[in-house]
C-alpha positions in Angstrom: 137.9 172.5 214.0 141.1 170.6 214.9 143.0 171.3 218.3 145.1 174.4 217.7 148.8 174.5 217.8 150.6 177.3 219.5 152.9 179.2 217.2 153.6 182.1 219.6 153.1 183.2 223.2 154.6 186.3 224.4 154.3 190.2 224.2 152.4 191.8 221.4 154.7 193.7 219.1 151.9 196.3 219.0 151.8 197.2 222.8 153.6 194.6 224.7 150.4 193.0 226.1 150.4 189.1 226.5 149.2 187.5 223.3 149.0 184.0 221.8 148.9 183.0 218.2 147.3 179.7 217.3 147.4 177.6 214.2 144.6 175.4 213.1 143.2 173.5 210.1 139.7 172.3 209.4 138.1 175.7 209.0 134.7 175.7 207.3 135.7 179.0 205.3 134.9 178.0 201.7 136.3 181.3 200.4 139.8 180.7 201.7 139.9 177.1 200.9 142.4 174.6 202.2 144.6 176.8 204.5 146.2 176.8 207.8 144.4 179.4 209.7 146.3 181.4 212.4 144.5 183.4 215.2 146.1 186.1 217.2 144.4 186.9 220.5 145.1 188.1 224.0 146.4 185.3 226.1 145.0 186.6 229.4 141.4 187.5 228.4 138.5 185.9 226.5 138.4 187.5 223.1 134.8 188.7 223.7 136.0 190.5 226.8 138.9 192.0 225.0 136.6 193.5 222.4 134.1 194.8 224.9 136.7 196.5 227.0 138.5 198.1 223.9 141.7 196.1 224.4 141.8 194.6 220.9 144.4 197.0 219.8 146.9 194.5 221.3 146.1 192.2 218.5 144.5 194.4 215.8 146.5 197.6 216.2 145.0 200.8 214.7 142.6 199.0 212.4 139.5 201.2 212.1 137.2 198.1 211.5 137.7 196.7 215.0 134.4 195.8 216.6 135.4 197.8 219.7 135.3 200.9 217.6 132.0 200.1 216.1 133.7 199.0 212.9 132.6 196.4 210.3 135.3 193.7 210.7 134.0 190.5 208.9 135.4 188.3 211.8 132.7 187.3 214.2 134.4 186.9 217.5 131.8 184.6 219.1 132.5 182.1 216.3 135.9 180.8 215.4 138.1 183.1 217.6 136.0 182.1 220.7 136.0 178.5 219.9 139.8 178.5 219.1 140.7 180.4 222.2 138.6 178.2 224.5 140.1 175.1 222.9 143.5 176.4 223.7 142.4 177.0 227.3 141.1 173.6 227.5 144.6 172.3 226.8 145.9 174.1 229.9 147.0 177.3 227.8 150.3 175.9 226.7 153.3 177.9 225.3 154.6 177.7 221.9 154.9 174.2 220.5 154.6 174.5 216.8 158.2 173.7 216.0 157.9 170.2 217.5 158.2 167.6 214.7 154.9 166.0 215.8 153.0 169.2 215.7 154.3 170.1 212.2 153.5 166.6 211.0 149.9 167.2 212.4 149.4 170.4 210.5 150.6 169.0 207.3 148.6 165.8 207.6 145.4 167.6 208.5 145.6 169.8 205.4 146.3 167.6 202.3 147.1 170.6 200.1 147.3 173.8 201.8 148.3 177.5 202.1 149.0 179.8 205.1 146.8 182.4 206.2 148.5 184.9 208.5 146.1 186.7 210.8 142.7 184.9 210.2 141.9 187.1 213.2 144.4 189.7 214.4 147.2 191.6 212.6 150.3 189.7 211.7 152.3 192.6 212.8 151.6 191.7 216.4 153.7 188.6 216.1 157.5 188.6 215.6 158.3 188.1 212.0 160.7 185.2 212.8 157.7 183.2 214.1 156.0 183.5 210.6 159.2 182.7 208.8 159.9 179.6 210.9 156.3 178.4 210.5 156.5 178.9 206.8 159.8 177.1 206.5 158.4 174.2 208.4 155.1 173.9 206.5 156.3 174.9 203.0 152.8 176.2 202.1 151.9 176.5 198.5 150.2 179.8 199.1 150.4 182.4 201.9 148.4 185.5 202.4 148.2 188.1 205.0 147.1 191.9 205.7 148.3 194.5 208.0 147.1 197.9 209.0 150.3 198.7 210.7 152.1 199.5 207.3 152.5 203.3 208.1 153.2 203.1 211.8 156.6 204.7 212.6 157.6 201.9 215.0 157.3 199.3 212.2 160.8 199.4 210.8 163.8 197.3 210.1 163.6 193.5 209.6 160.1 193.4 211.0 158.8 195.9 208.4 160.8 194.4 205.6 159.5 190.9 206.2 156.0 192.1 206.4 156.1 194.2 203.3 157.5 191.2 201.4 154.9 188.7 202.6 151.6 190.5 203.4 149.5 193.3 201.8 149.0 196.8 203.4 145.3 196.9 204.4 144.2 200.5 203.3 141.0 202.4 203.7 141.2 205.0 200.9 142.6 205.7 197.5 144.9 208.2 199.1 146.3 205.6 201.5 146.7 203.1 198.7 148.9 205.7 197.0 151.1 206.2 200.0 151.4 202.5 200.6 152.5 201.8 197.0 155.0 204.7 197.1 156.6 202.9 200.2 157.0 199.5 198.3 153.8 197.9 199.7 151.2 196.1 197.6 147.7 197.0 199.1 144.3 195.7 199.5 141.4 198.2 199.5 137.6 197.7 199.7 135.7 200.5 197.9 132.1 201.2 196.9 131.1 199.5 193.7 130.2 202.7 192.0 133.8 203.8 192.3 135.3 200.7 191.0 135.8 202.0 187.4 137.4 205.2 188.6 139.6 203.4 190.9 140.7 200.8 188.3 141.9 203.8 186.3 143.8 205.3 189.2 146.5 202.7 189.1 147.9 200.9 186.1 148.2 197.5 187.9 145.2 196.6 190.0 142.9 193.8 189.9 139.5 193.0 191.5 139.5 190.3 194.1 138.6 187.0 192.4 136.4 185.9 195.2 133.8 188.6 194.2 133.8 187.6 190.4 134.5 183.9 190.5 134.5 180.8 192.6 138.3 180.9 193.1 139.5 180.6 196.7 142.4 182.3 198.4 144.3 179.2 198.3 143.9 178.8 194.5 144.5 182.5 193.9 147.4 183.5 196.1 147.3 187.2 194.8 147.6 188.6 198.4 151.1 187.6 199.0 152.7 191.0 199.6 155.7 192.0 197.5 157.4 188.6 197.3 157.0 188.4 193.6 157.7 192.1 193.0 156.4 195.4 194.6 154.9 196.5 191.1 152.7 193.3 190.9 149.0 194.3 190.7 147.4 195.2 194.0 143.9 194.1 194.9 140.6 195.8 195.4 137.2 194.7 196.5 134.1 196.3 195.2 131.5 196.7 197.9 127.9 197.0 196.8 125.2 199.1 198.5 125.7 201.1 201.7 127.9 200.5 204.6 126.0 197.7 206.1 125.5 195.8 202.8 129.1 196.5 202.1 129.9 194.7 205.4 127.8 191.8 204.2 129.6 191.7 200.9 133.0 191.5 202.8 131.7 188.6 204.9 130.0 186.7 202.1 132.3 187.3 199.3 135.7 187.9 200.6 136.5 186.8 204.1 140.2 187.2 203.2 141.4 190.4 204.8 143.4 189.5 207.9 
């Protein structure tokens, strides 16, 4: 993993706690493909401690899949989040430096053809929308994807909500939530048991199964999870989980690795 670049350091939009958002390239994630990965973490505590103490709501908000809640989040904190945070610490914990020409050139040079993944760990809503827009303007990624569980929070409004709705997916946990999200102008992403896939596909006129589960296409190549930028009525996305809860988690890890 290359040395991460700081795209934001300041209060979390979720609870005001100090957070840092880091951008890196050189990920070994074969499912996402060539993408600039972004990691949203507490700035004051090691990510493993944050999870153990139940403080990850600062970066993950109300997501029910958080490890601190016993959830099945596919992100393994002792792996990439830990390494990225420690790399940042080894640099002296600098503040935002992404907008310096040298840093932008580094990101573009290190990813020959790339997309932008907002929230490889953490919820994009934790970071001011202007940061994401500025990064996107500077990098001009060919594809951008992101997911938020904050789509129905009452505090999420105005320009922040509008930007997220346009550029990321509402991460939902039931068909009922999917219906609500769609009625509010969000495209959504939902993981469901495989035996309900056919029923679910009939629930909405425009919904597609995540290509990562049925082909070798990467997120970079697909780009379907880009919010409502190309129209709120564009097909939303679902992932069919096979087996029970534990095997469903394995399926998310092995076949998707794109939520967040």
